[in-house]
C-alpha positions as CSV (number, residue, x, y, z in Angstrom):
1,M,140.2,123.7,111.3
2,L,140.8,120.1,110.4
3,N,140.5,118.8,107.0
4,E,137.1,116.8,106.9
5,N,139.1,114.0,104.5
6,E,141.3,113.5,107.3
7,L,138.7,113.5,110.5
8,P,136.7,110.5,110.7
9,V,133.0,110.9,111.5
10,Q,132.0,109.8,115.4
11,E,130.9,106.4,114.3
12,E,133.5,105.4,112.9
13,L,136.0,106.5,115.2
14,I,134.3,105.0,117.9
15,N,134.5,101.5,116.0
16,R,138.4,102.2,115.3
17,V,138.9,103.0,119.0
18,G,137.2,100.0,119.6
19,W,139.6,97.7,116.9
20,F,142.4,99.3,118.9
21,I,141.1,98.1,122.5
22,L,140.5,94.7,120.9
23,L,144.3,94.8,120.0
24,R,145.5,96.0,123.4
25,W,144.0,92.4,124.9
26,F,146.6,90.6,122.6
27,A,149.8,92.8,123.3
28,G,148.9,92.6,127.3
29,F,148.8,88.8,127.6
30,G,151.7,88.8,124.7
31,V,153.7,90.5,127.2
32,I,153.5,88.1,129.9
33,S,154.0,85.5,127.4
34,T,157.5,87.3,126.1
35,V,158.8,87.7,129.7
36,L,158.0,83.9,130.9
37,F,159.6,82.6,127.8
38,S,162.4,84.8,128.1
39,K,162.8,83.5,131.9
40,H,162.3,80.0,131.4
41,I,162.9,79.1,128.3
42,L,166.0,81.6,127.6
43,G,166.9,82.3,130.7
44,L,167.7,85.9,130.5
45,I,168.0,87.7,133.7
46,L,164.8,90.0,133.8
47,H,162.5,92.1,136.2
48,Y,159.7,89.8,135.3
49,K,157.8,90.5,138.6
50,I,157.5,94.4,137.7
51,L,157.3,93.6,134.1
52,I,154.1,90.9,134.6
53,F,152.5,93.7,136.9
54,I,152.6,96.4,133.9
55,A,151.4,94.1,131.8
56,F,148.2,93.1,134.2
57,I,148.0,97.0,134.9
58,I,147.7,97.2,130.8
59,L,144.8,94.5,130.9
60,L,143.0,96.3,133.8
61,Y,142.7,100.1,132.1
62,N,141.7,98.1,129.4
63,V,139.0,97.7,131.2
64,V,138.3,101.0,131.8
65,F,138.3,102.0,128.3
66,S,136.1,99.4,127.1
67,I,133.6,100.6,129.9
68,L,133.7,104.4,128.7
69,L,134.1,103.6,124.5
70,Y,130.8,101.4,124.7
71,R,129.0,102.8,128.0
72,V,129.9,107.0,128.6
73,K,128.4,108.1,125.3
74,K,129.9,112.0,126.3
75,I,133.2,111.6,126.3
76,P,134.0,112.5,122.6
77,G,136.0,109.2,120.7
78,M,138.9,111.3,119.6
79,V,139.4,112.3,122.8
80,Q,139.2,108.7,124.2
81,A,141.3,108.2,121.5
82,N,144.2,110.4,122.5
83,I,144.1,109.5,125.9
84,Q,144.4,105.5,125.2
85,I,147.3,106.4,123.5
86,V,149.2,108.8,125.7
87,V,148.5,106.5,128.4
88,D,150.0,103.2,126.0
89,W,153.1,105.4,125.7
90,I,153.9,105.6,129.5
91,A,153.1,102.0,130.1
92,L,155.3,101.1,127.2
93,T,158.1,103.3,128.3
94,L,158.1,101.5,131.8
95,L,157.6,98.5,129.8
96,L,161.1,99.6,128.1
97,Y,162.7,101.0,131.0
98,F,162.5,98.1,133.0
99,S,163.9,95.7,130.4
100,G,167.1,97.2,129.1
101,G,166.2,100.7,128.0
102,I,167.6,102.2,125.0
103,E,169.4,98.2,124.9
104,N,166.4,96.5,124.0
105,P,165.9,95.9,120.4
106,F,162.3,96.0,121.0
107,I,162.1,99.5,121.2
108,F,161.1,99.7,117.7
109,Y,158.3,97.8,118.2
110,F,156.9,101.2,119.0
111,I,156.8,102.1,115.5
112,F,153.6,99.8,115.6
113,H,151.8,102.2,117.8
114,M,152.8,105.0,116.0
115,I,151.3,103.0,113.0
116,I,148.0,102.4,114.6
117,A,147.5,106.2,115.7
118,S,148.3,107.5,112.2
119,I,145.2,104.9,111.4
120,L,143.3,105.7,114.2
121,L,144.1,109.9,114.5
122,P,144.2,112.8,111.8
123,K,147.8,113.1,110.6
124,K,148.1,116.3,113.2
125,F,147.6,114.3,116.2
126,A,149.6,111.2,115.1
127,Y,152.8,113.7,114.7
128,M,151.6,114.3,118.1
129,Q,151.5,111.2,119.5
130,A,155.2,110.5,118.1
131,T,156.4,113.0,119.8
132,C,155.5,112.4,122.8
133,A,156.7,108.7,122.6
134,I,159.8,110.1,121.6
135,V,160.2,112.4,124.2
136,F,159.1,109.6,126.5
137,I,161.7,107.4,125.5
138,S,164.3,110.7,125.2
139,L,163.5,111.6,128.8
140,I,164.2,107.8,130.1
141,V,167.5,107.0,128.6
142,M,168.5,110.8,129.3
143,A,168.3,110.0,132.6
144,E,169.6,106.3,132.9
145,Y,172.8,108.0,130.8
146,F,173.0,110.9,133.2
147,R,172.2,108.1,136.4
148,I,169.5,110.1,137.5
149,I,167.3,106.7,137.5
150,P,168.6,103.4,138.2
151,Y,169.2,101.4,135.1
152,F,167.4,98.0,134.7
153,G,169.1,95.4,132.4
154,I,168.9,92.3,130.8
155,G,171.1,89.2,132.5
156,G,172.5,87.4,129.7
157,F,171.5,89.6,126.5
158,L,173.9,92.6,125.9
159,S,176.7,94.1,127.8
160,E,175.3,96.8,130.2
161,T,177.2,99.5,129.5
162,L,175.7,100.3,126.1
163,Y,173.3,102.4,127.8
164,L,176.8,104.7,129.1
165,D,177.7,105.2,125.5
166,R,176.8,108.5,124.0
167,N,177.5,107.6,120.4
168,F,175.6,104.0,120.9
169,V,172.5,106.5,122.5
170,C,172.2,109.0,120.5
171,S,172.5,107.2,117.2
172,M,169.7,105.2,118.6
173,L,168.0,108.1,119.5
174,F,168.4,109.6,116.0
175,V,167.3,106.5,114.1
176,F,164.3,105.8,116.2
177,A,162.8,109.2,115.9
178,T,163.6,109.5,112.4
179,T,162.0,106.1,111.7
180,S,158.8,107.0,114.0
181,Y,158.2,110.2,112.2
182,I,158.7,108.7,108.4
183,S,156.4,106.0,109.3
184,V,153.6,108.2,110.6
185,Y,154.0,110.2,107.9
186,L,153.9,107.2,105.3
187,A,151.2,106.0,107.2
188,A,148.9,109.0,107.8
189,T,149.5,110.2,104.1
190,I,148.2,106.9,103.0
191,T,145.4,106.8,105.3
192,S,144.3,110.3,105.0
193,K,144.6,109.2,100.7
194,L,142.2,106.1,101.5
195,R,139.9,108.1,103.9
196,K,139.4,110.8,101.5
197,R,138.7,108.4,98.7
198,E,136.3,106.4,100.9
199,N,134.5,109.8,102.2
200,E,134.4,110.5,98.6
201,L,132.5,107.5,97.4
202,L,130.7,107.3,100.6
203,Q,129.4,111.1,99.5
204,T,128.8,109.3,96.3
205,F,126.7,106.9,97.4
206,E,124.6,109.7,99.4
207,K,123.7,111.4,96.6
208,I,122.5,108.9,94.5
209,N,120.9,107.5,97.5
210,A,119.3,111.0,97.4
211,L,118.6,111.1,93.7
212,Y,117.0,107.8,94.1
213,E,114.9,108.9,97.2
214,V,113.5,112.3,95.4
215,A,113.0,110.3,92.2
216,K,110.8,107.7,94.6
217,L,109.2,110.9,96.2
218,T,108.4,113.1,92.9
219,S,107.0,109.5,91.3
220,S,104.8,109.4,94.4
221,T,102.4,111.4,93.3
222,L,101.1,113.3,89.9
223,D,99.7,116.6,91.3
224,L,102.1,119.5,90.3
225,N,102.1,121.6,93.7
226,E,103.1,118.4,95.4
227,V,105.7,118.2,93.3
228,L,107.1,121.3,93.5
229,D,107.2,121.8,96.6
230,L,108.9,118.1,96.8
231,V,111.6,119.1,94.5
232,V,112.6,122.6,96.5
233,K,112.5,121.2,99.6
234,N,114.8,118.2,99.3
235,A,117.0,120.5,96.9
236,A,117.6,122.7,100.0
237,R,118.1,119.9,102.5
238,L,120.4,117.7,100.4
239,M,122.4,120.8,99.4
240,N,122.1,122.6,102.7
241,V,121.7,125.8,101.6
242,K,119.4,128.5,103.5
243,A,116.5,128.0,100.7
244,A,115.2,127.6,97.2
245,S,112.9,127.6,94.9
246,I,111.4,127.2,91.4
247,R,110.5,129.4,88.9
248,L,108.3,128.4,85.6
249,L,107.9,130.0,82.5
250,D,104.8,131.7,81.5
251,E,103.0,130.6,78.2
252,K,104.4,133.4,76.2
253,G,107.4,132.6,77.7
254,L,108.3,136.2,79.0
255,Q,108.2,135.9,82.6
256,L,109.2,133.3,85.4
257,N,106.8,132.7,87.6
258,I,107.1,131.7,91.2
259,S,105.8,128.1,91.7
260,A,107.4,126.7,94.6
261,A,109.6,128.1,97.5
262,F,111.4,127.0,100.7
263,G,113.5,128.8,102.9
264,L,112.5,132.1,101.8
265,S,109.7,134.9,103.2
266,D,106.0,136.1,101.8
267,S,107.6,139.7,101.3
268,Y,110.5,138.0,99.4
269,L,108.4,136.3,97.3
270,K,105.9,139.1,96.6
271,K,109.1,141.5,95.9
272,G,107.8,141.6,92.3
273,T,107.5,139.8,88.4
274,V,110.7,138.2,87.1
275,A,111.0,139.4,83.7
276,V,113.3,137.0,81.5
277,D,114.8,140.2,79.9
278,K,115.5,142.0,82.7
279,S,116.8,139.2,84.7
280,L,120.3,138.2,83.4
281,L,121.2,135.9,85.6
282,D,117.7,133.7,84.6
283,K,117.9,134.5,80.4
284,E,121.6,133.5,80.9
285,A,120.0,129.8,83.0
286,L,117.2,129.9,80.3
287,S,119.9,129.5,77.8
288,G,121.3,126.3,79.1
289,D,123.7,127.2,81.1
290,T,124.5,126.9,84.9
291,V,124.9,130.6,86.3
292,V,126.8,131.1,90.0
293,I,126.7,134.4,91.3
294,K,128.9,134.9,94.3
295,D,127.0,137.9,96.0
296,A,123.7,138.7,94.7
297,T,123.4,142.2,96.4
298,T,126.1,143.6,94.8
299,D,126.2,141.4,91.1
300,P,124.3,143.0,88.2
301,R,122.7,139.8,86.8
302,F,120.7,139.9,90.1
303,Q,117.6,141.7,89.2
304,Y,116.4,142.8,92.9
305,P,119.7,143.1,94.8
306,E,118.2,145.0,97.5
307,Q,115.5,143.0,98.4
308,A,118.1,140.0,98.8
309,R,120.6,142.0,100.9
310,K,116.9,142.5,103.7
311,E,116.4,138.6,102.9
312,G,119.7,137.5,104.0
313,I,120.6,136.0,100.7
314,C,124.5,136.1,99.2
315,S,125.4,133.2,96.9
316,V,122.7,132.1,94.3
317,L,123.4,129.0,92.4
318,C,120.8,129.1,89.0
319,M,120.3,126.0,86.9
320,P,117.6,125.7,84.1
321,L,114.9,122.6,84.2
322,V,115.0,120.9,80.9
323,V,112.5,118.7,79.1
324,K,113.3,117.8,75.6
325,E,116.2,120.0,75.4
326,K,113.8,123.1,76.1
327,S,113.8,124.9,79.0
328,I,110.7,125.1,81.1
329,G,111.6,127.4,84.0
330,V,114.8,127.4,86.9
331,I,115.4,126.1,89.9
332,R,117.8,128.5,92.4
333,L,119.7,127.8,95.4
334,Y,120.5,130.6,98.1
335,T,123.1,130.8,100.6
336,S,123.4,132.9,103.7
337,S,127.2,133.9,103.2
338,I,129.6,134.2,100.1
339,Y,130.1,130.4,99.1
340,D,131.7,128.6,95.9
341,F,130.0,126.2,94.9
342,S,131.6,122.9,93.8
343,E,132.3,121.2,90.7
344,K,130.5,118.2,92.6
345,E,128.0,120.2,93.9
346,I,127.1,121.4,90.5
347,S,127.0,118.2,89.1
348,F,124.8,117.1,92.0
349,L,122.0,119.6,91.2
350,K,122.2,119.6,87.7
351,A,121.2,115.6,88.2
352,L,118.3,116.7,90.7
353,A,117.3,119.6,88.1
354,S,117.3,117.2,85.2
355,Q,115.5,114.8,87.1
356,S,113.2,117.5,89.0
357,A,112.2,118.7,85.5
358,I,110.3,115.3,84.6
359,A,108.8,114.6,87.2
360,I,107.6,118.5,86.7
361,E,106.4,117.8,82.9
362,N,105.0,114.4,84.0
363,A,102.8,116.2,86.1
364,K,101.6,118.9,83.9
365,T,100.6,116.4,82.0
366,Y,98.6,114.4,84.0
367,N,96.9,117.8,84.7
368,E,96.2,118.8,81.3
369,L,94.9,115.6,80.9
370,E,92.9,115.8,83.6
371,E,91.3,119.0,82.4
372,I,90.6,117.6,78.9
373,N,88.9,114.1,80.2
374,Y,87.0,116.9,82.8
375,S,85.5,118.8,79.1
376,R,85.1,115.8,77.5
377,T,82.9,114.5,80.5
378,E,81.2,117.7,81.0
379,F,80.6,117.7,77.2
380,F,79.5,114.4,77.5
381,M,76.9,115.0,80.1
382,T,75.8,117.5,78.3
383,T,75.0,116.0,75.0
384,A,73.4,113.4,76.8
385,H,70.9,115.5,78.5
386,E,70.4,117.1,75.2
387,L,69.8,113.6,73.2
388,K,67.2,112.6,75.9
389,T,65.0,115.6,76.0
390,P,64.0,114.7,72.1
391,L,63.9,111.1,72.1
392,A,61.5,110.8,75.4
393,A,59.0,113.5,73.4
394,I,59.3,111.2,70.2
395,Q,58.3,107.9,72.1
396,S,55.8,109.4,73.8
397,C,53.9,110.6,70.8
398,L,54.7,107.4,69.0
399,K,53.2,105.4,72.0
400,V,50.1,107.5,71.4
401,V,49.9,106.9,67.7
402,I,50.4,102.8,68.7
403,E,47.6,103.1,71.2
404,G,45.2,103.9,68.7
405,Y,44.6,107.9,69.4
406,G,43.5,109.5,66.5
407,T,42.9,108.1,62.6
408,K,43.2,104.7,62.0
409,I,46.3,103.4,60.6
410,D,47.3,100.1,58.4
411,D,49.0,97.9,59.8
412,K,52.4,98.5,57.4
413,S,52.4,102.3,58.9
414,L,51.8,100.4,62.6
415,N,54.9,98.7,62.0
416,M,57.1,101.0,61.0
417,I,56.0,103.6,64.0
418,I,56.5,100.3,66.5
419,R,59.9,99.9,64.8
420,A,60.4,103.9,65.4
421,E,59.2,103.5,69.0
422,N,61.6,100.5,70.0
423,R,64.4,102.9,68.2
424,A,63.6,105.6,70.5
425,S,63.3,103.4,73.6
426,N,66.9,102.1,72.4
427,G,68.6,105.6,72.1
428,I,66.5,106.4,75.7
429,K,68.6,103.4,77.7
430,L,71.9,104.4,75.8
431,V,71.4,107.8,77.2
432,K,70.7,107.0,80.5
433,D,73.4,104.1,80.7
434,L,75.8,107.1,79.6
435,L,74.3,109.0,81.7
436,D,75.1,106.2,84.7
437,L,78.2,105.5,83.5
438,V,79.9,109.2,83.6
439,N,78.2,110.2,87.0
440,V,80.0,107.1,88.2
441,K,83.5,107.5,86.5
442,R,82.7,111.7,88.2
443,T,82.2,110.5,91.7
444,G,84.9,107.7,91.4
445,F,86.2,106.7,94.7
446,V,84.8,109.3,96.6
447,S,80.8,107.9,97.1
448,K,79.3,108.0,100.4
449,G,77.5,105.2,101.5
450,K,74.9,104.7,103.9
451,K,73.5,101.9,106.3
452,L,70.8,99.8,104.0
453,D,68.9,96.6,104.7
454,A,70.3,94.6,101.2
455,N,66.9,92.3,102.0
456,E,64.5,95.5,101.7
457,I,66.6,96.9,98.2
458,V,66.5,93.1,96.5
459,R,63.0,93.2,97.1
460,K,62.1,96.3,95.8
461,N,64.0,95.7,92.8
462,I,62.4,92.6,92.5
463,D,59.0,93.7,92.3
464,M,59.6,96.5,90.5
465,L,61.3,94.2,87.6
466,S,58.7,91.4,88.2
467,P,56.1,93.0,85.3
468,M,59.2,92.6,83.1
469,A,59.9,89.2,83.6
470,L,56.4,88.0,83.9
471,E,56.0,89.4,80.3
472,K,58.8,86.9,79.1
473,N,57.5,84.1,81.4
474,I,60.9,84.5,84.0
475,K,60.4,83.9,87.2
476,L,62.3,85.8,89.9
477,E,63.3,84.4,93.4
478,F,65.3,86.0,96.2
479,I,66.9,83.3,98.5
480,Q,67.9,85.5,102.0
481,S,69.9,83.7,104.5
482,G,68.1,85.6,107.2
483,N,67.3,89.3,108.4
484,G,69.9,92.2,109.7
485,L,71.8,91.7,106.6
486,N,73.2,95.4,105.9
487,V,75.7,96.8,103.8
488,E,77.0,100.4,103.3
489,I,76.7,102.0,99.9
490,D,74.0,104.7,98.5
491,E,70.5,103.3,98.1
492,N,70.8,104.5,93.9
493,D,74.3,103.0,93.2
494,F,72.8,99.7,94.7
495,D,70.0,100.1,92.7
496,L,72.1,100.5,89.7
497,I,74.0,97.3,90.3
498,L,71.0,95.3,91.0
499,S,69.0,96.2,88.5
500,N,71.4,96.1,85.4
501,L,72.7,92.3,86.9
502,L,68.8,91.6,87.1
503,I,67.7,93.4,83.9
504,N,70.8,91.1,81.9
505,A,69.8,88.2,83.9
506,I,65.9,88.4,82.3
507,N,66.5,89.1,79.0
508,Y,69.5,86.6,78.1
509,S,67.5,83.7,80.1
510,Y,65.1,81.4,78.8
511,S,61.3,81.4,78.7
512,G,60.2,79.4,81.6
513,G,63.3,79.7,83.1
514,V,64.4,81.3,86.7
515,V,66.4,84.0,87.8
516,E,67.7,83.7,91.7
517,I,69.6,86.3,93.5
518,N,70.6,85.2,96.7
519,A,72.7,87.1,99.5
520,K,75.0,86.1,102.6
521,K,77.5,87.5,104.9
522,K,80.6,86.6,104.1
523,G,83.7,88.0,106.3
524,E,83.6,91.7,106.5
525,N,81.3,91.7,103.0
526,V,77.9,90.8,102.0
527,L,78.4,88.5,99.1
528,F,75.6,88.5,96.0
529,V,74.8,86.0,93.7
530,V,72.9,86.4,90.7
531,S,72.4,83.4,88.7
532,D,70.2,82.6,85.7
533,A,69.9,79.8,83.4
534,G,70.0,81.6,79.9
535,I,72.3,81.3,76.7
536,G,75.4,81.7,79.0
537,I,78.8,83.6,78.0
538,P,81.6,81.7,75.9
539,D,84.8,81.2,77.7
540,N,87.5,83.4,75.7
541,E,85.3,86.7,76.1
542,N,84.4,86.3,80.2
543,S,87.4,88.5,80.7
544,K,86.3,91.1,78.7
545,I,82.2,91.2,79.6
546,F,82.6,94.1,81.6
547,T,84.3,96.4,79.5
548,E,82.8,99.5,78.1
549,F,80.2,99.0,75.3
550,F,81.4,95.1,75.2
551,R,78.5,92.6,74.2
552,A,78.9,88.6,74.1
553,K,78.4,87.3,70.2
554,N,75.8,85.1,71.5
555,A,74.0,88.2,73.3
556,K,73.4,90.0,69.7
557,T,72.1,87.1,68.3
558,K,69.6,86.4,71.0
559,I,68.5,90.8,71.9
560,E,69.8,93.1,68.7
561,S,69.4,96.0,70.9
562,G,71.9,96.7,74.1
563,T,74.7,99.3,74.7
564,G,77.1,96.6,76.5
565,L,77.8,99.3,79.3
566,G,75.4,97.9,82.0
567,L,78.2,95.6,83.1
568,S,81.1,98.1,83.1
569,I,78.7,100.5,85.3
570,V,78.4,97.7,87.9
571,A,81.8,96.9,88.3
572,K,83.3,101.0,88.1
573,I,80.2,100.9,91.1
574,V,81.7,98.1,92.9
575,K,85.2,99.2,92.8
576,C,84.1,102.9,94.2
577,Y,82.8,100.6,97.8
578,N,86.4,98.4,97.6
579,G,83.9,95.6,96.5
580,A,84.9,93.2,94.0
581,V,82.5,91.7,91.1
582,W,83.3,88.5,89.0
583,V,81.2,85.9,86.5
584,D,80.9,82.0,86.3
585,S,79.4,81.3,83.0
586,K,79.4,78.7,80.5
587,V,77.3,79.0,77.1
588,G,74.1,77.3,77.2
589,M,74.4,76.5,81.1
590,G,73.6,80.1,82.3
591,S,75.3,82.4,84.1
592,K,76.2,83.5,88.0
593,F,77.2,86.7,88.8
594,Y,78.8,87.7,92.3
595,F,79.5,90.5,93.7
596,T,80.5,92.1,97.5
597,L,79.8,95.2,99.2
598,P,80.9,96.2,102.9
599,A,79.1,95.3,105.6
600,A,78.1,98.0,107.6
């Protein structure tokens, strides 16, 4: 088997052979130029027609090789490279034969071709090609020496008897052969080392990129199960193994529970619990060591050897998942045959395990916070409901007394009772707003809308709030852009938005003022504007107005009571339906609240 560090990948080899073809164009035209220069400038006697013909043959078969390389994808690059070099040896041998043979000093130009072969091909093939060239030239030289074939010398350059000189022929062939092999050895060795280093850098880059991709995937979700599945799938894929699994410690730290697996059968996963004190493999890993088991079917450290044999598991690599110097579980890799994990592979899995442990811990923390938040919300809901019932009962009793039922009471007592009723009313309003806020947070982005006539819902809310506006001497107006103005929203949610904005506008308007609501179609949305000519909002508080429990300073002087939750409820509901809400306000000049909802 070829050393993978010596064997270039297909795409790389194709590029190298393409470069070789490019050089051949220069070589073909170079031969023609050299022959013409030697004949017409140097005055040498050459068989220039034959030499030029061979040069044209070189150019012709280079065209064929170009077509085969770039258009015929079925022929492997290694095969094409070897064929091209052998054909080149034949062409170069013919050029040498028709231009003086062993007497031609350009014989050593063969070395350049051998060096190129050493760069293109693995070392084994480079030596084979060098041997092929030496054999071709030796056959020509010996055939000339024994006069089997005619001799074609270079007239006016060297003696035409050297090819018959045994000492000259033997020494030239010896020097040519040794120079060729030494050149191939040096070129192939250097190329092999460079290629090995290049492959190492490429593998390092690929692993860094793989770690980055895994980090991206695991950070794209905070769902613990998704994170675990992503880790085992990518670990098996990147390490090119049969399977991978993650086991996390239980709360007592006595047992490892299977949390995610890839490439393992259900029967194997259900084989039994992995107790830390019985699985020496995991016990050793949890202490912080990397454990390699060469054969799980015979190693006593593996808890279930018989099940490993049935599953087709041989070698196992086990690594701890460590967060803040504490092991939270282990990640295992399984192979289907005996395998020696290299130091590089172990180092890579360490990096992957470290990164995965952090992602797992983040997901676990997020899940715990979600559970805490859910519990808090449930507690909030229960408490609010428990508060609402007695407050409503207190308010009803106080109203009965205020309206004169039973014994007549003095003005001072009546004033105290009215104040108590107001407090109860504010308490009920706070509880209602809290319940609305909690409901919005619980439903989040899963609210289901339906097609509603916006004009109809707005008019309904104006009719409902008209008595309140009349009591404060405020006029309510609705300016609509026409019929058929439909929105996609739950009716209760829409009522909450409108009632909160309209009540705020009425409460913070001056007596005799006008509260106006405008609705019109804008692109794929419907734009609503609730405006008043009231106290307005200070510039530095505009950005905080949709924050929970926030009330502007001037609002507190206008109306003492208030929860500061109405606008935050509006903002959250609008966001649930992919709408937007904003405000434009100046102190003493009123406010305009804008919000959009998707058109039906």
